[in-house]
C-alpha positions in Angstrom: -9.7 9.3 -3.2 -7.4 12.3 -2.8 -4.5 12.3 -5.4 -1.7 14.8 -4.7 1.7 15.5 -6.4 4.5 13.6 -4.8 7.4 15.8 -6.1 7.9 19.3 -7.3 10.0 18.1 -10.1 7.8 15.5 -11.5 4.3 15.5 -13.0 1.5 14.0 -11.1 -0.3 11.0 -12.6 -4.0 11.4 -13.3 -6.5 9.2 -11.7 -6.7 6.9 -14.9 -2.9 6.7 -15.0 -2.7 6.0 -11.2 -5.4 3.3 -11.4 -3.7 1.6 -14.5 -0.4 1.4 -12.4 -2.3 0.1 -9.4 -4.3 -2.6 -11.2 -1.1 -4.0 -12.9 0.8 -6.8 -11.0 3.4 -4.5 -9.6 5.2 -5.0 -6.1 3.7 -3.0 -3.2 6.4 -2.0 -0.6 4.7 -2.0 2.7 6.2 0.1 5.6 5.4 -0.6 9.0 6.8 -0.4 12.6 8.7 -3.3 14.1 8.5 -4.3 17.8 11.5 -2.2 18.7 9.9 1.0 17.2 12.0 0.9 14.0 10.6 1.1 10.4 10.7 -2.0 8.2 9.6 -2.6 4.7 8.1 -5.7 3.2 7.6 -6.2 -0.7 4.2 -8.0 -1.2 1.7 -8.9 -3.8 -1.6 -7.0 -3.7 -4.9 -6.7 -5.2 -6.2 -3.1 -5.6 -10.0 -2.6 -5.7 -12.6 0.0 -4.4 -9.5 2.2 -3.7 -8.1 -0.2 -1.1 -5.1 -2.7 -1.3 -5.6 -6.3 -0.3 -2.6 -8.5 0.9 -2.9 -12.0 1.9 -0.3 -12.9 4.6 0.3 -15.6 7.2 -2.2 -15.2 9.9 0.6 -16.0 12.6 3.2 -14.0 10.7 5.1 -10.8 11.6 3.1 -8.6 9.4 -0.2 -9.5 10.7 1.1 -9.3 14.4 2.8 -5.9 13.9 -0.2 -4.4 12.1 -2.6 -5.5 14.9 -0.4 -3.4 17.3 0.0 -0.4 15.0 -2.1 -0.2 11.8 -0.5 2.8 10.5 1.4 2.1 7.2 3.3 3.8 4.4 3.3 2.2 1.0 4.9 2.6 -2.4 4.2 1.1 -5.8 6.6 2.3 -8.4 7.9 1.1 -12.0 10.7 2.0 -14.2 9.9 0.3 -17.5 12.6 0.0 -20.1 12.4 2.9 -22.6 9.9 4.7 -20.3 10.5 7.2 -17.4 9.9 6.1 -13.9 6.5 6.7 -12.2 4.7 5.7 -9.1 2.2 6.1 -6.3 3.0 6.1 -2.6 1.0 7.2 0.5 0.0 6.7 4.1 -2.8 4.5 5.2 -4.5 2.4 7.9 -4.3 -1.4 7.8 -7.0 -3.8 9.1 -6.1 -7.4 9.6 -9.1 -9.4 8.5 -9.1 -12.9 9.9 -11.2 -14.7 7.3 -9.4 -17.7 5.7 -12.0 -17.9 2.8 -11.3 -14.2 2.0 -7.7 -14.7 2.2 -7.9 -17.8 -0.2 -9.8 -15.5 -2.6 -7.1 -12.8 -2.5 -4.4 -15.4 -2.7 -6.0 -16.8 -5.9 -6.4 -13.4 -7.5 -2.8 -12.6 -6.7 -1.4 -16.0 -8.0 -3.3 -15.4 -11.2 -2.1 -11.8 -11.5 1.5 -12.4 -10.7 2.1 -15.9 -11.9 -0.2 -16.0 -14.9 -2.1 -19.1 -13.9 -3.4 -21.1 -10.9 -2.5 -24.4 -12.5 1.3 -24.5 -12.4 3.1 -26.4 -9.4 4.3 -23.1 -8.1 1.0 -21.5 -8.2 -0.5 -24.6 -6.4 2.1 -24.4 -3.8 1.2 -20.6 -3.2 -2.6 -21.3 -3.2 -2.1 -23.6 -0.3 -0.7 -20.8 1.8 -4.2 -19.1 1.6 -5.6 -21.7 3.9 -3.6 -20.2 7.0 -3.6 -16.7 5.7 -5.5 -13.5 6.8 -6.0 -10.4 4.7 -4.5 -7.0 5.3 -6.8 -4.3 4.0 -5.1 -1.1 3.5 -7.2 2.1 3.1 -5.1 5.0 1.9 -5.6 8.5 3.3 -4.1 9.8 0.0 -2.2 8.7 -3.1 0.9 10.9 -3.9 1.9 10.2 -7.5 4.6 11.2 -10.0 6.0 10.6 -13.5 9.2 12.0 -14.8 
């Protein structure tokens, strides 16, 4: 994976720092193109592995429909922890919609555990049920632009 500096005024993250940020349960902001050609951004839970992002989403939903038409995406994962400077990763990539409900249930379960801490709560069970009618958006980044201030 090619890692490049995102900003002349900031320091780039090293590969280990970027991986640490991406493996933590942060929100990925996914930019895509709407039906009328305008950009839209969706905040999503994600799983990062093998240098790709995986997002479970409604198989009949807007994100899946739009990404089938135009798979080009822009993404951003950033954090501004208390008492620490902001840092993040952004980039462009290609999305592929994978219509495999078993895989969607797997990604949903990983995300529920990462973001909610458990798969046993009432809320977790509600979210897990969504996996049964979901697909997976696999995002392959063409590069990662990183920064820390």
